[in-house]
Structure formats: structure tokens, C-alpha cells
C-alpha positions as CSV (number, residue, x, y, z in Angstrom):
1,M,7.0,46.1,-54.6
2,R,5.4,42.6,-54.2
3,I,8.4,41.6,-51.6
4,F,8.2,44.7,-49.9
5,F,4.5,44.0,-48.9
6,K,5.5,40.8,-48.2
7,L,7.9,41.8,-45.8
8,C,5.1,44.3,-44.1
9,F,2.7,41.4,-43.7
10,I,5.3,39.3,-42.0
11,F,6.3,42.1,-39.7
12,G,2.6,43.0,-38.8
13,V,1.7,39.6,-37.9
14,F,5.1,39.3,-35.9
15,I,4.2,42.3,-33.9
16,L,0.4,41.5,-33.8
17,L,1.4,38.1,-31.9
18,A,4.0,39.6,-30.0
19,G,1.7,41.7,-28.4
20,M,-0.5,38.8,-27.4
21,T,-0.1,37.1,-24.3
22,M,-0.6,33.0,-24.2
23,P,-2.5,32.4,-21.4
24,D,-0.6,30.4,-18.8
25,K,-1.8,26.9,-17.9
26,E,-0.8,27.0,-14.5
27,E,-2.6,30.5,-14.0
28,T,-6.0,29.4,-15.8
29,Q,-6.0,25.6,-14.5
30,S,-4.1,24.9,-11.6
31,N,-4.8,25.1,-8.0
32,R,-2.7,25.7,-4.7
33,L,-1.5,22.3,-4.9
34,I,0.6,23.3,-7.8
35,K,3.4,25.1,-5.6
36,E,3.5,21.6,-3.7
37,K,6.3,18.6,-3.8
38,S,4.1,15.6,-3.0
39,P,3.7,13.9,-6.1
40,Y,0.0,12.8,-4.7
41,L,-1.1,16.5,-4.3
42,L,0.5,17.5,-7.7
43,Q,-1.6,14.9,-8.9
44,H,-4.8,16.8,-8.1
45,A,-3.4,20.4,-8.9
46,Y,-5.5,20.7,-12.1
47,N,-8.7,19.3,-10.6
48,P,-11.3,22.2,-10.5
49,V,-11.6,22.0,-6.8
50,D,-10.0,25.0,-4.9
51,W,-7.6,23.0,-3.1
52,Y,-5.5,23.9,-0.3
53,P,-3.0,22.0,1.4
54,W,-3.2,21.7,5.1
55,G,-2.2,24.7,7.1
56,D,-3.2,28.0,8.9
57,E,-4.1,29.6,5.6
58,A,-7.4,27.1,4.5
59,F,-8.5,27.4,8.1
60,A,-8.4,31.1,8.4
61,R,-10.7,31.3,5.5
62,A,-12.7,28.7,7.0
63,K,-13.3,31.0,10.3
64,K,-13.9,33.9,8.4
65,E,-16.5,32.7,6.1
66,N,-17.7,30.4,8.6
67,K,-17.5,27.5,6.2
68,P,-17.3,23.7,7.1
69,V,-13.8,22.2,6.1
70,F,-13.7,19.4,3.6
71,L,-10.6,16.9,4.0
72,S,-9.4,14.6,1.6
73,I,-6.3,12.2,2.6
74,G,-4.6,9.5,0.5
75,Y,-1.4,8.7,-1.4
76,S,-0.3,8.6,-4.8
77,T,-0.8,4.9,-5.7
78,C,-4.2,4.8,-4.0
79,H,-6.3,2.9,-6.2
80,W,-9.5,4.1,-4.8
81,C,-7.9,7.7,-4.4
82,H,-7.7,7.5,-8.4
83,V,-11.5,6.2,-8.6
84,M,-12.8,9.1,-6.4
85,A,-10.8,11.9,-7.8
86,E,-11.8,10.7,-11.6
87,E,-15.5,10.5,-10.7
88,S,-15.7,13.4,-8.1
89,F,-12.7,15.8,-7.7
90,S,-12.8,16.1,-11.5
91,N,-16.4,16.6,-11.8
92,A,-17.4,20.4,-12.4
93,E,-20.4,20.3,-10.8
94,I,-19.2,18.7,-7.6
95,A,-16.1,21.2,-7.5
96,E,-19.0,24.1,-7.8
97,I,-20.8,22.8,-5.0
98,L,-17.4,21.9,-2.8
99,N,-15.7,25.5,-3.9
100,E,-18.8,27.6,-3.0
101,H,-19.9,25.7,0.6
102,F,-16.8,24.4,2.2
103,V,-13.0,24.9,2.4
104,A,-11.4,21.8,0.6
105,I,-7.7,20.6,2.0
106,K,-5.8,17.9,0.5
107,V,-3.3,16.1,2.5
108,D,-0.6,13.2,1.5
109,R,-0.8,10.8,4.5
110,E,2.6,9.7,3.5
111,E,3.8,13.3,3.9
112,R,2.0,14.1,7.0
113,P,1.2,10.7,8.9
114,D,0.2,12.6,12.1
115,I,-2.9,14.5,10.4
116,D,-3.8,11.1,8.8
117,S,-3.5,9.0,12.1
118,I,-6.0,11.8,13.9
119,Y,-8.6,12.0,11.6
120,M,-8.1,8.2,10.9
121,K,-8.9,7.3,14.2
122,A,-12.2,10.0,14.3
123,V,-13.6,8.3,11.5
124,I,-13.2,5.0,13.1
125,A,-14.9,6.2,15.8
126,M,-17.7,7.7,14.1
127,G,-18.3,4.1,13.1
128,A,-17.0,3.8,9.9
129,N,-14.4,1.5,8.3
130,G,-10.7,3.1,8.1
131,G,-9.1,3.6,4.7
132,W,-8.1,5.4,1.7
133,P,-9.1,8.0,0.4
134,L,-10.0,9.4,3.8
135,T,-12.8,11.8,3.5
136,V,-13.3,14.2,6.8
137,F,-15.6,17.0,7.6
138,L,-14.3,19.6,10.2
139,T,-15.3,22.5,12.0
140,P,-13.2,25.5,11.3
141,D,-11.2,24.5,14.5
142,K,-10.3,21.4,12.8
143,K,-13.0,19.2,15.1
144,P,-14.4,16.3,12.7
145,F,-18.0,15.7,12.7
146,Y,-18.8,13.3,10.2
147,G,-16.5,10.9,7.6
148,G,-15.7,7.9,5.6
149,T,-13.7,6.7,2.7
150,Y,-14.5,6.2,-0.7
151,F,-18.0,7.7,-1.7
152,P,-19.4,7.2,-5.4
153,P,-20.2,10.3,-7.5
154,E,-23.8,9.4,-7.1
155,D,-26.0,7.1,-4.8
156,R,-25.1,3.4,-5.5
157,W,-24.2,-0.2,-4.4
158,G,-26.1,0.7,-1.2
159,M,-23.7,3.9,-0.3
160,P,-24.9,7.5,-0.6
161,G,-23.0,9.5,-3.4
162,F,-20.7,12.4,-2.4
163,K,-22.9,14.6,-4.3
164,S,-25.6,13.5,-1.7
165,V,-23.0,13.7,1.2
166,L,-21.8,17.6,0.4
167,L,-25.6,18.9,-0.1
168,S,-26.8,16.9,2.9
169,I,-23.7,18.5,5.4
170,Q,-24.2,21.9,3.8
171,R,-27.8,22.1,4.5
172,N,-26.9,20.9,8.2
173,W,-24.2,23.3,8.7
174,Q,-26.6,26.2,7.6
175,E,-29.8,24.4,9.6
176,E,-28.6,22.5,12.8
177,R,-25.3,23.9,13.3
178,K,-25.3,24.0,17.2
179,K,-26.0,20.1,17.0
180,V,-23.0,19.6,14.1
181,L,-20.7,21.4,16.7
182,L,-21.8,19.6,19.5
183,S,-21.0,16.0,17.5
184,A,-17.5,17.8,17.0
185,D,-17.0,18.5,20.7
186,S,-18.4,15.0,21.3
187,I,-15.7,13.2,19.0
188,T,-13.0,14.9,20.2
189,Q,-13.6,14.6,23.7
190,A,-14.0,10.7,22.9
191,L,-10.6,10.6,21.2
192,K,-8.6,12.5,24.0
193,A,-10.1,9.7,26.3
194,Q,-9.3,7.1,23.9
195,S,-5.8,8.5,23.7
196,Q,-5.8,8.5,27.7
197,L,-6.7,4.8,28.0
198,Q,-3.9,3.8,25.9
199,A,-1.5,5.9,27.3
200,N,-2.4,4.1,31.0
201,L,-2.8,0.6,29.2
202,A,1.2,1.2,27.4
203,S,2.3,1.1,31.0
204,S,0.8,-1.9,32.4
205,L,2.3,-4.6,30.2
206,D,2.9,-8.1,31.8
207,K,2.6,-11.9,31.1
208,A,-1.1,-11.7,31.3
209,V,-1.2,-9.1,28.7
210,L,0.7,-11.4,26.1
211,K,-1.4,-14.4,26.5
212,D,-4.3,-12.5,25.8
213,A,-2.8,-11.3,22.8
214,Y,-2.0,-14.9,21.9
215,E,-5.5,-16.0,22.6
216,H,-6.9,-12.9,20.3
217,F,-5.0,-14.2,17.6
218,K,-5.9,-17.8,18.1
219,N,-9.4,-17.3,18.1
220,N,-9.3,-15.0,15.2
221,F,-7.3,-17.2,13.0
222,D,-8.2,-18.4,9.8
223,I,-7.0,-22.1,10.1
224,D,-7.6,-22.9,6.1
225,Y,-5.6,-19.9,4.7
226,G,-3.6,-18.2,7.5
227,G,-4.1,-14.6,8.2
228,F,-6.5,-13.1,11.0
229,S,-9.3,-12.1,9.0
230,Y,-11.3,-12.6,6.2
231,A,-11.7,-10.6,2.7
232,P,-10.0,-8.1,2.3
233,K,-7.1,-9.6,4.3
234,F,-3.8,-8.0,5.1
235,P,-0.4,-9.5,5.7
236,T,0.0,-7.8,9.2
237,P,3.7,-8.6,9.6
238,H,3.6,-7.3,13.1
239,N,1.0,-10.0,14.7
240,L,3.7,-12.9,13.2
241,Y,6.7,-11.1,14.7
242,F,4.5,-11.3,18.0
243,L,3.6,-14.6,17.9
244,L,7.5,-15.9,16.6
245,R,8.5,-14.4,20.2
246,Y,5.9,-16.3,21.8
247,S,6.5,-19.4,20.5
248,K,9.9,-19.0,21.5
249,H,9.6,-17.9,24.8
250,E,6.6,-20.1,25.8
251,N,7.7,-22.9,23.6
252,N,4.2,-22.9,22.2
253,L,4.0,-25.0,18.9
254,Y,0.7,-23.6,17.7
255,S,1.8,-19.9,18.0
256,L,4.5,-21.3,15.4
257,E,2.1,-23.0,13.7
258,M,-0.2,-20.0,13.3
259,V,2.9,-17.9,11.6
260,E,4.0,-20.8,9.2
261,K,0.6,-21.4,8.0
262,T,0.5,-17.7,6.9
263,L,3.4,-17.4,5.5
264,T,3.0,-20.2,3.6
265,A,-0.1,-19.0,2.3
266,M,1.2,-15.9,1.2
267,G,3.9,-16.9,-0.5
268,Q,1.6,-19.5,-2.4
269,G,-0.8,-16.8,-3.3
270,A,-0.9,-13.9,-6.1
271,I,-0.4,-11.5,-3.1
272,R,3.6,-12.1,-3.9
273,D,4.5,-11.3,-7.3
274,H,6.3,-14.4,-8.5
275,L,7.8,-12.8,-11.3
276,G,9.5,-9.9,-10.0
277,G,9.3,-10.2,-6.6
278,G,7.9,-8.4,-3.5
279,F,4.6,-8.0,-2.3
280,H,1.3,-6.5,-3.0
281,R,-0.6,-4.4,-0.9
282,Y,-3.5,-6.8,0.3
283,S,-5.6,-9.7,-1.0
284,T,-9.3,-8.8,-1.9
285,D,-10.4,-12.6,-0.9
286,N,-9.4,-14.7,2.1
287,K,-7.2,-17.4,0.0
288,W,-4.6,-14.5,-0.8
289,L,-5.1,-15.3,-4.2
290,L,-6.4,-11.8,-6.1
291,P,-4.2,-8.7,-4.8
292,H,-5.0,-5.2,-4.5
293,F,-2.0,-4.9,-6.8
294,E,-0.2,-1.5,-5.4
295,K,3.8,-2.1,-3.8
296,M,4.7,0.0,-0.5
297,L,7.9,0.0,0.6
298,Y,6.7,-0.7,4.5
299,D,5.3,-3.6,3.3
300,Q,8.1,-5.0,1.8
301,A,10.1,-4.0,4.9
302,L,7.8,-5.7,7.3
303,I,7.0,-8.5,5.4
304,G,10.4,-9.2,4.7
305,R,11.6,-9.4,8.2
306,A,8.9,-12.1,9.0
307,Y,10.1,-14.3,6.2
308,L,13.6,-13.6,8.2
309,E,12.6,-14.2,11.3
310,A,10.6,-17.4,10.6
311,Y,13.7,-18.6,8.7
312,Q,16.0,-18.0,11.7
313,L,13.7,-20.1,14.1
314,T,12.8,-22.7,11.5
315,K,15.9,-22.8,9.2
316,K,13.3,-23.5,6.2
317,Q,15.0,-22.6,2.8
318,E,11.6,-21.4,1.4
319,Y,11.6,-18.5,3.8
320,R,14.6,-17.4,3.1
321,E,14.0,-17.7,-0.8
322,V,10.9,-15.5,-0.2
323,A,13.1,-12.9,1.9
324,E,15.7,-12.8,-0.8
325,E,12.9,-12.3,-3.3
326,V,11.5,-9.0,-1.6
327,L,15.2,-7.8,-1.0
328,G,15.9,-8.3,-4.3
329,F,12.9,-6.5,-5.8
330,V,13.6,-3.3,-3.6
331,L,17.1,-3.4,-4.7
332,T,16.5,-3.5,-8.3
333,Q,13.0,-1.8,-8.5
334,M,12.9,0.6,-5.7
335,T,16.4,2.2,-5.1
336,D,17.2,5.8,-5.9
337,R,20.6,5.9,-8.0
338,E,21.5,7.8,-4.1
339,G,20.9,5.0,-2.3
340,G,17.4,5.8,-0.8
341,F,14.2,3.6,-1.2
342,Y,11.4,4.9,-2.9
343,T,7.7,5.2,-1.5
344,A,5.3,2.8,-3.9
345,Y,4.2,1.5,-7.4
346,D,0.4,2.1,-8.1
347,A,-2.2,-0.8,-8.6
348,D,-3.2,1.0,-12.1
349,S,-1.5,1.2,-15.3
350,F,-2.3,1.2,-18.9
351,D,-3.5,-1.9,-20.4
352,P,-0.9,-3.3,-22.9
353,Q,-3.5,-3.8,-25.3
354,D,-5.2,-0.1,-24.8
355,K,-2.8,2.5,-23.7
356,K,-5.6,5.2,-23.0
357,H,-7.0,3.8,-20.0
358,K,-5.0,2.2,-16.9
359,K,-6.7,-0.5,-15.2
360,E,-6.0,-2.3,-11.7
361,G,-3.4,-5.2,-12.3
362,A,-2.6,-5.1,-16.0
363,F,1.0,-4.7,-15.6
364,Y,0.5,-8.2,-13.7
365,I,-1.7,-10.4,-15.2
366,W,-2.0,-12.5,-18.3
367,G,-3.9,-14.1,-21.3
368,K,-3.1,-18.0,-21.5
369,N,-2.5,-17.3,-25.7
370,E,0.0,-14.9,-24.4
371,I,1.9,-16.9,-22.4
372,T,1.8,-19.7,-24.8
373,N,3.0,-17.6,-27.9
374,I,6.3,-16.4,-25.7
375,L,6.8,-19.6,-24.2
376,G,6.3,-22.4,-26.7
377,K,3.1,-25.0,-26.0
378,K,5.3,-27.6,-24.0
379,E,6.8,-25.3,-21.9
380,A,3.5,-23.1,-21.2
381,E,1.7,-26.2,-20.6
382,I,4.4,-26.8,-17.6
383,F,4.1,-23.4,-16.3
384,S,0.6,-22.9,-16.5
385,Y,-0.1,-26.3,-14.7
386,Y,2.4,-25.1,-12.2
387,F,0.9,-21.4,-11.6
388,G,-2.8,-22.7,-12.1
389,I,-3.3,-20.7,-15.4
390,E,-6.4,-21.3,-17.2
391,D,-7.7,-20.8,-20.7
392,N,-10.5,-18.3,-19.9
393,G,-8.9,-17.0,-17.0
394,N,-8.4,-17.8,-13.2
395,I,-9.7,-14.4,-11.5
396,K,-13.2,-15.5,-10.4
397,Q,-14.3,-12.1,-8.5
398,D,-14.1,-9.3,-10.9
399,P,-17.0,-6.8,-9.9
400,H,-15.8,-4.0,-11.9
401,G,-15.0,-5.8,-14.7
402,E,-11.0,-5.2,-15.0
403,F,-9.3,-8.3,-15.6
404,G,-11.4,-10.2,-18.5
405,K,-10.1,-13.6,-19.3
406,K,-6.7,-13.3,-17.7
407,N,-5.1,-14.8,-15.0
408,I,-3.1,-14.1,-11.7
409,I,0.1,-16.1,-11.3
410,Y,0.2,-18.3,-7.9
411,L,1.4,-21.7,-7.0
412,A,-1.3,-24.0,-7.5
413,R,0.9,-27.1,-7.5
414,T,4.4,-27.9,-6.5
415,F,7.4,-29.0,-8.4
416,K,6.8,-32.6,-7.4
417,E,3.2,-32.9,-8.6
418,T,4.2,-31.1,-11.7
419,G,7.3,-33.5,-12.5
420,E,4.6,-36.4,-11.9
421,K,2.2,-34.5,-14.2
422,F,4.8,-34.4,-17.1
423,N,7.1,-37.4,-16.2
424,I,9.9,-35.4,-15.5
425,D,12.4,-34.9,-12.4
426,P,11.2,-31.9,-10.1
427,V,14.6,-30.5,-10.7
428,K,14.1,-30.4,-14.2
429,A,10.6,-28.9,-13.7
430,R,11.9,-26.5,-11.6
431,K,14.6,-25.2,-14.1
432,I,12.0,-25.1,-16.9
433,I,9.7,-22.7,-14.7
434,N,12.3,-20.6,-14.0
435,R,13.5,-20.2,-17.6
436,A,9.9,-19.8,-18.0
437,K,9.6,-16.6,-15.4
438,R,12.4,-15.0,-16.7
439,K,11.2,-15.0,-20.4
440,L,7.5,-13.6,-18.9
441,L,9.5,-11.0,-16.7
442,K,11.4,-9.5,-19.8
443,V,8.2,-9.3,-21.6
444,R,6.2,-7.8,-18.8
445,N,9.1,-5.0,-18.1
446,N,8.2,-3.9,-21.6
447,R,4.6,-3.1,-20.3
448,P,3.4,0.2,-19.4
449,R,4.8,0.5,-16.2
450,P,2.7,1.2,-13.0
451,H,3.3,5.0,-11.5
452,L,6.0,5.2,-9.5
453,D,6.0,7.1,-6.1
454,D,9.8,8.3,-5.7
455,K,9.4,10.1,-2.5
456,I,11.9,9.4,-0.2
457,L,10.5,8.6,3.1
458,T,12.5,8.5,6.3
459,D,10.6,6.6,8.5
460,W,9.9,4.1,5.7
461,N,13.6,3.9,4.7
462,G,14.4,3.1,8.1
463,L,12.0,0.0,8.3
464,M,14.0,-1.0,4.8
465,I,17.7,-0.4,6.5
466,S,16.6,-2.2,9.3
467,T,15.4,-5.3,7.4
468,F,18.5,-5.2,5.2
469,S,20.9,-5.1,8.3
470,F,18.8,-7.9,9.7
471,A,19.2,-10.0,6.6
């Protein structure tokens, strides 16, 4: 009898459980982005924001409900996109404001570069700096009227908070709509005029235009560290292509000097990954020392080509070596099994000592004691002298407190200087340092890796194939 009751109890529980419907995570927590294929859009599929992908459905709703459109453009390995997502798009209060007063659209700029190009020009025309995440407010007929890039959730750093911006725009849309629509029309007309002007200029290329371009670069050149801006500093390899050709065709030595200064400084700085190869996105300082740590496929293609062309013109082995490093990195770390090239690596990764929180550059930076423990005291001394490693860290700019007493790896000295310091031959110094690099790379490869955006983009793959072919 006891067994009978036990069986009845188990059977009853089974019937009860069978009749219950477990909540579907996708139905209860995801938004429309869950159906997309873009890694970036999928990263936002569980935001409380009622996101739409770009398409007619979103704009039809905006027209029907007479609401402005909030357009957010970014990509999956964008550091400040992650920050804004965590601070604002995951914030229930901010999401409620967006959902009630706006139609929110999310766009992957790598998937839709056409949309990104249009609205980036619009934001720059409004007087804001370009960049990602790109934040744009549109009328229901897609005309932009306000924009910017990253906004903190609340007012800080002299910037308006995202919450304040949303409430201000919602108020203006309700109370000053005619002015908003006039502003949108004005911006749209200005963009059309600019596009027409550029089309007219494109048809009148002559030697005077080339000389003007050369003079522009000459006037903006950083004679101390290379490049054509201060901080942040981007590689802009297409500028270097032009200057190499200008040097060749006009026999202009200073044009070549600007290229060599820039490539040498980049090759020495931490914008270059001295252990694993490849280049990071850009430098946050003017010396190429502290990079923004993401790695993009198109940067490898374009920068690699710049070093190849410099080698072709000068026959200097250091340019060839850097180019080979870049191509080796792409072949080993950014190549799909079927031969396609991946899109990007994120700047952020989990700290090896704190696997709950991601930090920028955690995969790439080192403590002095960590290096000593891996290499041994003598080898670590030689490595540290050559690469500028310091006991308390060599990262001098850390406004967000992410790096602590860690070190970036950059070329602080030459093999000759290192050999003289430790009373060894420069060739031996090179062997010791290369051996140390291999040891550290092996350890680094066991750290939590940055997120890989494994999209295969036709245009970026075309650039990379071209660079391999040229090499």
C-alpha cells in the first residue's frame, strides 16, 4: 500500500509538471534583435530597450504614433558601445523613457556601412565629433535633427547625460516640433549640397590638388612622433600611400620622411602588438604608446600595405618585418577554416585575476612581477629594459582606473643599446628578447581572450586579399 501511494504521488507530480509551461527566455526577455545575425545586434537582444533593426517596420510605427526615432549605430568590438550599453541600454529607467517616447533602432555599422556613412556625416555637420557609438535622433521620415556619440547615463565630465538628452528631445518634439522639423530639413539640404560639391570636386583632379594635399599633410605633421594629429592619433594609412607616391613622382624627400617617421614611431609604440602581431585601432596619446586595444581586419590590411609599400620604396628590412608580423597575425588569429577573414577582436576582456569583469586591454598588459616569474630575473631584466617595463607600471594616463600598476609593451630601446647595457652582443640580445617574447605569448594565449567578431565581410576581405596578393 505504501508503494502504491508513493507511485500515485510521483505520478501526480509528473502530471502537474507536465501541465506547467516553463517561461521561454526568448519570449519573456528578448527583443526583436534576437532574430538578427549580426553579433552586435545580438549583443543587445536582451536589453530592456524595445529595439528594432533598421527597416520599414520601425519607421512605419514612428509615423503611426508620431514619435521621433532614436538611432544607435555601433559594432560588436567597440569599447564605448559596450560602456553605453551597460550604463544606459541595460538601465530599466532609461529603457522605459526610450520605449514610451521613441522608436529605437539599432544598426551594426559593419553590416550597414551605407546607413552609418549618411548619419555620420549628419552628426559631423551638426558640429559634433564623429565616432561610435553613433547616437542620432531622426524624424519618422529618416531626417536627422540631433546627434552625438557616447553619452554617459547622467550629466558628468561636462557632458549632458543620456537621460537628460532623451527628456529634452521628447519635450522639444512635443512643444517645438515645427522648429525640430525645420532643423531636420536644413541639415538634410546641407548634406545634399555637400554631396554635390564633393561630386564636382572629384571631377577636377590635377597637380595643383595634389600639391595642396601635400601642403596640408606637411602643415599638420607631428615632427616629433609622426602622424597628422595629436590625441587621439589614428594610423590613417591612406595618407601614407599618397605621400609615398608623391615622394616618388615629385622626387620630394620630405614627403618620404613624413611616412618613415610615422611608420617607425608606430612600429615602436604599443599600438603595435609586439608579442602577437597586428595593430590596435588607434593611440589615445600622441606618442603611439597607449592604444585603444581593439583590432580590426581593415586596419591590418591597410597598415600592412603601408609597411609593404615603404619596404618596396626604401628596401629597409624593419618595414618588411612589421608587414610579415601583421600578415602572420591575420593568418593565425583572424582566418576562418574555409579561408575567410574575421572582422575584429574586442578591446575588452576578462582580467586574468578577476574573471567576472571585463577591462580594456586586460589581455595585453603585464605586471613587472608577472614577467619576472615567467622569465626569471636575468632574462626579465633584459626584456624589461628593451621594452620599457617598470616596477609600478609604465601607463601614465589611466583616467578610468583600468590599468593599475601594469605595463604596456613598446620598444623603449634598441638591441644595440640593450647589448651595451648588459655587456652582451646585440645579436645575442635579440635572441634573448625573442625567446622571452615567445614565453610571454604562450602565457598570454592562456588568458581569457577578447571577444572575436567572426563576421566575414566581403569588402574588408577584399582589402585583406589585396594586401596578401601585393605582399
